[in-house]
C-alpha positions as CSV (number, residue, x, y, z in Angstrom):
1,M,-76.3,-23.5,8.5
2,T,-75.1,-20.1,9.9
3,I,-72.5,-19.5,12.6
4,F,-72.6,-16.1,14.5
5,K,-69.9,-15.1,16.9
6,F,-70.5,-12.0,19.1
7,G,-67.6,-10.3,20.8
8,G,-68.5,-9.7,24.4
9,S,-66.5,-6.5,24.7
10,N,-69.3,-4.8,22.6
11,F,-72.0,-5.6,25.1
12,Q,-71.6,-2.9,27.7
13,S,-75.0,-1.2,27.3
14,K,-78.7,-1.9,26.6
15,N,-78.3,-0.5,23.1
16,A,-75.9,-3.3,22.1
17,F,-78.3,-5.9,23.4
18,D,-81.2,-4.3,21.5
19,N,-79.1,-4.6,18.3
20,F,-78.4,-8.2,19.1
21,L,-82.1,-8.8,19.5
22,Q,-82.8,-7.2,16.2
23,I,-80.3,-9.5,14.5
24,V,-81.7,-12.6,16.3
25,N,-85.3,-11.7,15.3
26,Q,-84.2,-11.9,11.7
27,I,-82.9,-15.5,12.0
28,N,-85.0,-17.8,9.9
29,S,-82.6,-20.8,9.4
30,P,-80.5,-23.0,11.6
31,T,-78.0,-20.7,13.4
32,L,-75.5,-21.4,16.1
33,I,-74.5,-18.3,18.2
34,V,-71.2,-18.1,20.1
35,I,-70.9,-15.5,22.7
36,S,-67.9,-14.3,24.8
37,A,-67.4,-12.9,28.3
38,L,-68.9,-9.4,28.6
39,G,-66.7,-6.3,28.5
40,K,-63.2,-6.9,29.9
41,T,-64.4,-9.5,32.4
42,T,-61.7,-12.1,31.5
43,R,-58.9,-9.6,31.8
44,R,-60.2,-8.3,35.1
45,L,-60.5,-11.8,36.5
46,S,-56.9,-12.4,35.4
47,E,-55.8,-9.3,37.3
48,A,-57.7,-10.5,40.4
49,L,-55.8,-13.8,40.2
50,K,-52.5,-11.9,40.1
51,F,-53.4,-9.8,43.1
52,A,-54.5,-12.9,45.1
53,E,-51.3,-14.7,44.2
54,I,-49.1,-12.0,45.8
55,G,-51.4,-11.8,48.8
56,E,-53.2,-8.5,47.9
57,L,-56.6,-10.0,48.8
58,H,-58.3,-6.6,49.1
59,S,-57.3,-5.5,45.6
60,A,-58.4,-8.9,44.2
61,L,-61.8,-8.8,45.9
62,S,-62.3,-5.2,44.9
63,I,-62.1,-6.3,41.2
64,V,-64.5,-9.1,41.7
65,E,-66.9,-6.7,43.5
66,K,-66.9,-4.3,40.6
67,L,-67.5,-7.0,38.1
68,N,-70.5,-8.2,40.2
69,Y,-71.8,-4.6,40.4
70,I,-71.5,-4.2,36.6
71,S,-73.4,-7.5,36.0
72,S,-76.1,-6.6,38.4
73,N,-76.7,-3.2,36.8
74,L,-76.7,-4.7,33.4
75,I,-79.4,-7.3,34.1
76,T,-81.4,-4.6,35.9
77,D,-81.5,-2.6,32.6
78,L,-82.1,-5.6,30.4
79,I,-84.7,-7.7,32.2
80,E,-88.0,-6.4,33.6
81,D,-89.7,-9.8,34.2
82,N,-89.4,-10.4,38.0
83,A,-89.1,-14.2,37.8
84,I,-86.5,-14.2,35.0
85,F,-84.6,-11.4,36.7
86,A,-84.5,-13.3,40.1
87,D,-83.4,-16.5,38.4
88,C,-80.6,-14.7,36.5
89,N,-79.5,-12.7,39.5
90,S,-79.3,-15.8,41.7
91,K,-77.2,-17.8,39.2
92,I,-74.8,-14.9,38.7
93,N,-74.4,-14.3,42.5
94,G,-73.7,-18.0,42.9
95,I,-70.9,-17.8,40.4
96,F,-69.4,-14.7,42.1
97,D,-69.5,-16.6,45.4
98,E,-67.4,-19.4,43.7
99,I,-65.0,-16.8,42.3
100,I,-64.5,-15.3,45.8
101,N,-63.8,-18.7,47.3
102,Y,-61.1,-19.3,44.7
103,I,-59.6,-15.9,45.3
104,R,-59.4,-16.4,49.1
105,N,-57.8,-19.8,48.7
106,I,-55.3,-18.5,46.2
107,S,-54.3,-15.6,48.6
108,I,-53.6,-18.2,51.2
109,V,-51.5,-20.7,49.2
110,R,-50.0,-17.8,47.0
111,E,-50.1,-19.9,43.8
112,V,-52.3,-19.9,40.7
113,T,-51.9,-23.2,38.9
114,P,-52.7,-23.2,35.1
115,R,-55.8,-25.5,35.8
116,T,-57.1,-23.1,38.5
117,K,-56.6,-20.1,36.2
118,D,-58.6,-21.7,33.5
119,K,-61.4,-22.6,36.0
120,V,-61.6,-19.0,37.2
121,L,-61.3,-17.3,33.8
122,A,-64.1,-19.5,32.5
123,F,-66.5,-18.0,34.9
124,G,-66.6,-14.9,32.6
125,E,-68.1,-17.0,29.8
126,D,-70.5,-18.7,32.3
127,I,-71.8,-15.3,33.4
128,S,-72.3,-14.2,29.8
129,L,-74.2,-17.3,28.9
130,I,-76.6,-16.8,31.8
131,I,-77.3,-13.1,30.9
132,F,-77.8,-13.8,27.2
133,D,-80.0,-16.8,28.0
134,S,-82.2,-14.7,30.3
135,F,-82.3,-11.8,27.9
136,L,-83.6,-14.1,25.1
137,R,-86.1,-15.8,27.3
138,Y,-87.4,-12.4,28.5
139,H,-88.0,-11.5,24.8
140,N,-89.8,-14.9,24.1
141,I,-87.1,-16.0,21.6
142,S,-87.3,-19.8,20.8
143,F,-83.8,-21.1,21.3
144,V,-81.7,-23.7,23.2
145,S,-78.6,-22.8,25.2
146,L,-75.9,-25.3,26.2
147,D,-72.6,-25.4,27.9
148,V,-69.8,-25.5,25.3
149,R,-67.8,-27.8,27.6
150,D,-70.2,-30.6,26.7
151,I,-69.1,-30.2,23.1
152,I,-65.5,-28.9,22.7
153,I,-63.0,-31.3,24.1
154,T,-59.3,-30.4,24.3
155,D,-56.0,-31.8,25.6
156,S,-54.9,-30.7,29.1
157,N,-52.6,-27.9,28.0
158,F,-54.2,-25.5,30.3
159,N,-54.4,-21.8,29.2
160,A,-53.7,-22.8,25.6
161,A,-55.5,-26.1,25.1
162,N,-55.6,-27.8,21.7
163,P,-59.0,-29.1,20.3
164,I,-59.4,-32.8,19.9
165,H,-61.2,-32.8,16.5
166,D,-62.5,-36.3,16.4
167,K,-64.2,-36.0,19.8
168,I,-65.6,-32.6,18.9
169,K,-67.0,-33.9,15.6
170,S,-68.7,-36.8,17.5
171,N,-70.2,-34.5,20.0
172,I,-71.5,-32.1,17.4
173,I,-73.1,-34.9,15.4
174,T,-74.8,-36.6,18.4
175,K,-75.6,-33.5,20.6
176,I,-75.9,-30.4,18.4
177,S,-77.4,-31.5,15.1
178,P,-80.5,-33.2,16.6
179,L,-81.3,-29.9,18.5
180,F,-81.9,-28.1,15.2
181,N,-84.9,-30.4,14.6
182,H,-86.6,-28.4,17.4
183,T,-85.2,-24.9,17.1
184,N,-83.4,-22.6,14.6
185,I,-81.2,-21.0,17.3
186,I,-78.6,-22.6,19.6
187,L,-76.7,-20.4,22.1
188,T,-73.3,-21.3,23.6
189,Q,-70.0,-19.9,24.8
190,G,-66.6,-19.5,23.1
191,Y,-63.0,-19.6,24.5
192,I,-63.6,-22.4,27.1
193,A,-63.7,-26.2,26.8
194,Q,-62.9,-29.2,28.9
195,D,-60.3,-31.9,28.7
196,E,-61.0,-35.7,28.7
197,N,-60.9,-35.6,32.6
198,A,-63.7,-33.0,32.7
199,N,-61.4,-30.2,33.8
200,T,-62.2,-26.8,32.4
201,T,-59.7,-25.6,29.9
202,T,-59.3,-22.4,27.8
203,M,-57.8,-22.3,24.3
204,G,-56.0,-18.9,24.6
205,F,-57.1,-15.3,24.6
206,E,-59.4,-14.4,21.6
207,S,-60.1,-18.1,20.9
208,S,-63.9,-17.6,20.9
209,N,-63.4,-17.1,17.1
210,L,-61.7,-20.5,17.0
211,T,-64.7,-22.0,18.8
212,A,-66.9,-20.6,16.0
213,I,-64.7,-22.1,13.4
214,L,-64.8,-25.5,15.0
215,F,-68.6,-25.5,15.0
216,A,-68.6,-24.3,11.4
217,E,-66.3,-27.1,10.3
218,F,-68.3,-29.9,11.8
219,L,-71.8,-28.4,11.1
220,D,-70.7,-28.1,7.4
221,A,-71.3,-24.3,7.5
222,K,-69.7,-22.4,4.6
223,Q,-69.2,-19.1,6.5
224,I,-69.3,-17.5,9.9
225,T,-70.2,-13.9,10.8
226,I,-68.1,-12.2,13.5
227,W,-69.9,-9.2,15.0
228,T,-67.6,-6.5,16.3
229,D,-67.7,-2.8,17.1
230,V,-66.5,-1.7,13.7
231,E,-67.9,-2.0,10.2
232,G,-65.6,-4.7,8.8
233,V,-61.8,-4.4,8.6
234,F,-59.9,-1.3,7.7
235,N,-56.3,-1.0,6.4
236,I,-55.4,0.7,9.7
237,D,-57.2,1.1,13.0
238,P,-60.0,3.7,12.3
239,N,-59.7,4.9,15.9
240,L,-56.1,5.9,15.1
241,C,-56.5,7.4,11.6
242,H,-59.7,9.0,10.4
243,N,-58.6,8.4,6.8
244,A,-58.6,4.6,7.3
245,V,-59.8,2.7,4.2
246,P,-62.4,-0.1,4.6
247,I,-61.4,-3.4,3.1
248,P,-64.3,-5.3,1.4
249,H,-62.3,-8.5,0.8
250,L,-59.2,-10.1,2.2
251,S,-57.6,-13.4,1.3
252,F,-56.8,-16.0,4.0
253,Y,-53.1,-15.4,3.3
254,Q,-53.5,-11.6,3.9
255,A,-55.5,-12.2,7.1
256,K,-52.8,-14.6,8.4
257,L,-50.1,-12.0,7.9
258,F,-52.3,-9.4,9.5
259,A,-52.8,-11.7,12.5
260,R,-49.2,-12.6,12.8
261,Y,-48.2,-9.0,13.1
262,G,-50.6,-8.0,15.8
263,N,-54.1,-7.2,14.3
264,K,-56.5,-8.2,17.2
265,L,-59.4,-8.9,14.9
266,F,-57.8,-12.0,13.6
267,Y,-56.9,-15.1,15.6
268,P,-54.2,-17.2,13.8
269,K,-55.6,-20.6,14.6
270,M,-59.0,-19.4,13.4
271,I,-57.6,-18.3,10.1
272,E,-55.7,-21.5,9.5
273,S,-58.7,-23.6,10.3
274,A,-61.0,-21.5,8.0
275,M,-58.4,-21.7,5.2
276,S,-58.0,-25.5,5.5
277,N,-61.8,-26.0,5.5
278,N,-62.6,-23.1,3.0
279,I,-65.0,-21.4,5.4
280,N,-65.5,-17.8,4.6
281,I,-65.4,-15.3,7.5
282,I,-67.5,-12.1,7.5
283,Y,-66.8,-9.2,9.8
284,K,-69.8,-7.0,10.5
285,S,-70.7,-4.3,13.1
286,L,-73.1,-5.0,15.9
287,L,-73.5,-1.2,16.3
288,N,-74.5,-0.9,12.6
289,P,-75.7,-4.3,11.3
290,N,-76.5,-2.9,7.9
291,G,-73.2,-1.1,7.5
292,K,-70.0,-2.1,5.6
293,Q,-68.5,-5.6,6.0
294,T,-65.4,-7.5,5.2
295,I,-65.3,-11.0,3.7
296,I,-62.2,-13.2,4.2
297,S,-62.0,-16.0,1.6
298,D,-59.5,-17.8,-0.7
299,K,-59.8,-14.9,-3.2
300,Q,-57.2,-12.2,-3.2
301,I,-58.9,-9.0,-4.3
302,F,-57.6,-6.2,-2.1
303,D,-54.0,-5.3,-2.9
304,N,-53.5,-2.0,-1.1
305,T,-51.2,-1.5,1.8
306,L,-52.3,-3.0,5.2
307,F,-51.0,-1.2,8.3
308,V,-50.5,-2.5,11.8
309,F,-49.4,0.2,14.2
310,F,-47.6,-0.2,17.5
311,D,-46.8,2.6,19.9
312,N,-44.0,2.7,22.5
313,F,-42.0,-0.2,21.2
314,S,-38.5,-0.7,22.6
315,T,-35.5,-1.1,20.3
316,Y,-32.3,-2.9,21.5
317,R,-29.0,-3.7,19.8
318,I,-27.4,-7.0,20.8
319,H,-23.8,-7.5,19.6
320,F,-22.7,-10.9,18.6
321,S,-19.4,-10.3,20.5
322,D,-21.5,-10.5,23.7
323,N,-22.4,-14.2,23.0
324,D,-23.6,-15.1,26.5
325,N,-26.0,-12.2,26.9
326,A,-27.2,-12.5,23.3
327,A,-28.0,-16.2,23.7
328,S,-29.8,-15.8,27.0
329,L,-31.8,-12.8,25.9
330,L,-32.9,-14.5,22.7
331,N,-34.0,-17.6,24.6
332,E,-35.9,-15.4,27.0
333,F,-37.9,-13.7,24.2
334,S,-38.5,-17.0,22.3
335,R,-40.1,-18.5,25.5
336,N,-42.5,-15.6,25.7
337,N,-43.8,-15.6,22.1
338,H,-47.1,-14.1,23.2
339,Y,-45.3,-10.7,23.1
340,Q,-44.9,-9.0,19.8
341,N,-41.2,-9.3,18.9
342,I,-39.3,-8.5,15.7
343,I,-35.6,-9.6,15.4
344,L,-33.6,-8.3,12.5
345,K,-30.1,-9.7,11.7
346,N,-27.2,-7.4,10.8
347,N,-23.6,-8.2,10.1
348,D,-22.4,-8.0,13.7
349,F,-25.5,-7.4,15.8
350,L,-29.2,-8.1,16.2
351,S,-31.9,-5.4,16.3
352,L,-34.6,-6.5,18.6
353,M,-37.9,-4.6,18.7
354,T,-40.4,-5.6,21.3
355,E,-43.3,-4.5,23.5
356,R,-41.4,-5.9,26.5
357,N,-39.6,-3.4,28.7
358,D,-39.2,-5.4,31.9
359,I,-35.8,-7.0,31.5
360,D,-33.2,-5.4,33.8
361,Y,-30.3,-5.9,31.4
362,F,-32.0,-3.6,28.8
363,K,-32.9,-0.7,31.0
364,N,-29.9,1.4,30.1
365,M,-30.0,0.5,26.5
366,K,-33.7,1.1,25.7
367,T,-34.9,3.6,23.1
368,T,-38.5,4.1,22.4
369,S,-39.8,3.9,18.8
370,L,-43.0,4.5,17.0
371,F,-43.5,1.3,15.1
372,L,-45.4,0.6,11.8
373,L,-45.8,-2.6,9.8
374,Y,-46.8,-2.6,6.2
375,L,-48.3,-5.8,5.0
376,I,-48.9,-7.2,1.5
377,N,-47.7,-4.3,-0.6
378,P,-45.5,-4.9,-3.7
379,N,-44.9,-1.2,-4.0
380,I,-43.5,-0.7,-0.5
381,L,-40.3,0.9,-1.8
382,N,-42.4,3.6,-3.4
383,I,-43.8,4.4,0.1
384,Y,-40.3,4.7,1.4
385,K,-39.6,7.2,-1.3
386,I,-42.7,9.1,-0.2
387,I,-41.5,9.2,3.4
388,T,-38.1,10.4,2.3
389,K,-39.7,13.1,0.1
390,Y,-41.7,14.5,3.0
391,S,-39.1,13.9,5.8
392,D,-38.2,17.6,5.9
393,L,-41.6,18.3,7.3
394,F,-40.8,16.6,10.6
395,I,-38.5,17.7,13.3
396,N,-35.9,15.2,14.5
397,L,-37.5,12.5,12.3
398,D,-35.4,9.2,12.4
399,F,-36.9,6.4,10.4
400,R,-35.9,3.0,9.0
401,L,-37.5,0.6,6.5
402,M,-36.4,-3.0,6.9
403,P,-37.6,-6.3,5.3
404,V,-39.2,-8.9,7.5
405,E,-40.5,-11.4,4.9
406,D,-41.9,-11.3,1.4
407,N,-44.1,-8.2,1.0
408,V,-43.7,-7.4,4.7
409,Y,-41.6,-4.5,5.9
410,V,-41.2,-2.8,9.2
411,L,-41.0,1.0,9.2
412,T,-39.9,2.6,12.5
413,F,-40.0,6.2,13.6
414,K,-38.0,7.6,16.5
415,Q,-38.2,11.0,18.3
416,T,-41.4,12.2,16.7
417,N,-44.6,13.4,18.3
418,N,-48.3,12.8,17.8
419,K,-48.8,15.7,15.4
420,D,-45.9,14.3,13.2
421,L,-47.3,10.8,13.5
422,N,-50.8,11.8,12.3
423,T,-49.3,13.7,9.4
424,I,-47.2,10.7,8.5
425,L,-50.2,8.4,8.6
426,N,-52.3,10.6,6.5
427,I,-49.5,10.8,3.8
428,L,-49.2,7.0,3.8
429,I,-52.9,6.3,3.7
430,N,-53.5,8.8,0.9
431,T,-50.5,7.7,-1.2
432,G,-49.9,4.0,-0.3
433,D,-52.1,2.3,-2.9
């Protein structure tokens, strides 16, 4: 049994679909494929909801219109059979009509409830399933597609719903397994589900990977393959640093740390589930299916430095003497844990580093930092010595190295520029083993 998960952000051109078709044509054993919303559809729908909620109906409808235009152009490029095209186009137009109705109603009542938000965001996955279904039918692929809401059942914690494992297991045994007697390929969505009252739910951004893990767990699959736009995992974003080093193997523990500190390839719940069920995760590139890959398993092989980089972080100092403000601010940040926050305790104050910059109290205190995290490196202090050694190369360089947890340190740089940053990264990449 094989589980494939394809990130929808990769499918913005016919070439990506051609690569997908090449991969599908090589399937010769039972395989379940999980697909996501195309491009940035989910985020654009979320923006439309925000505009509708504040009464900016024109802006909200403009977003929806652009999404419809993109979908129409895509299926025009992908599907040349008139009957399949007409069926696909009709279904997608019907969904966009529903979206527009929701947007108009929200602009009147000026409120987006969590349940309504899940319902609207789920339309992105529905559109994607229709397009992939039509594309495979056009190419005469034998497969079965199904709505994942018939399988994945969650609680009613809208926007961040939790899977109900016993019900999911029962559905997979009774509804999924028998289908493999008739086909090797089952196609479905990720991210979305439904509660026990048949309301659409979502399990949090990037949770399509969690969907894939749930299927792997109850179909007794030993691994899943996640197809992205890069060849496996690198020790730093290869779009940021051309000297990025590919990582052939990572342990579950390393991946959890990477996820905790902001790497977007990993979803914490997915890693935890894979670890508890010993399901290996393979990252491969849709753009180069035969290229490099990364395997995440219970084996710890890679022991070099892992880098997570954040730009434009804000650093604040909260003095303990200001007890009222300190308490209220920390409560505010703890309630919004979907932001990346680091809080470091000192003798008489807290250092708070965060992506947030929208709290009025902080506006006069804010300083902007370049922010790097080093993960899983027992020789981190040697890197600090390297930075100190080369510090005279940089103008106005202000940097600090501070422990966060075992083998995890935060290294901040202030008042530097892009040229300095690239030089720093190159030094660290080349000497950080």
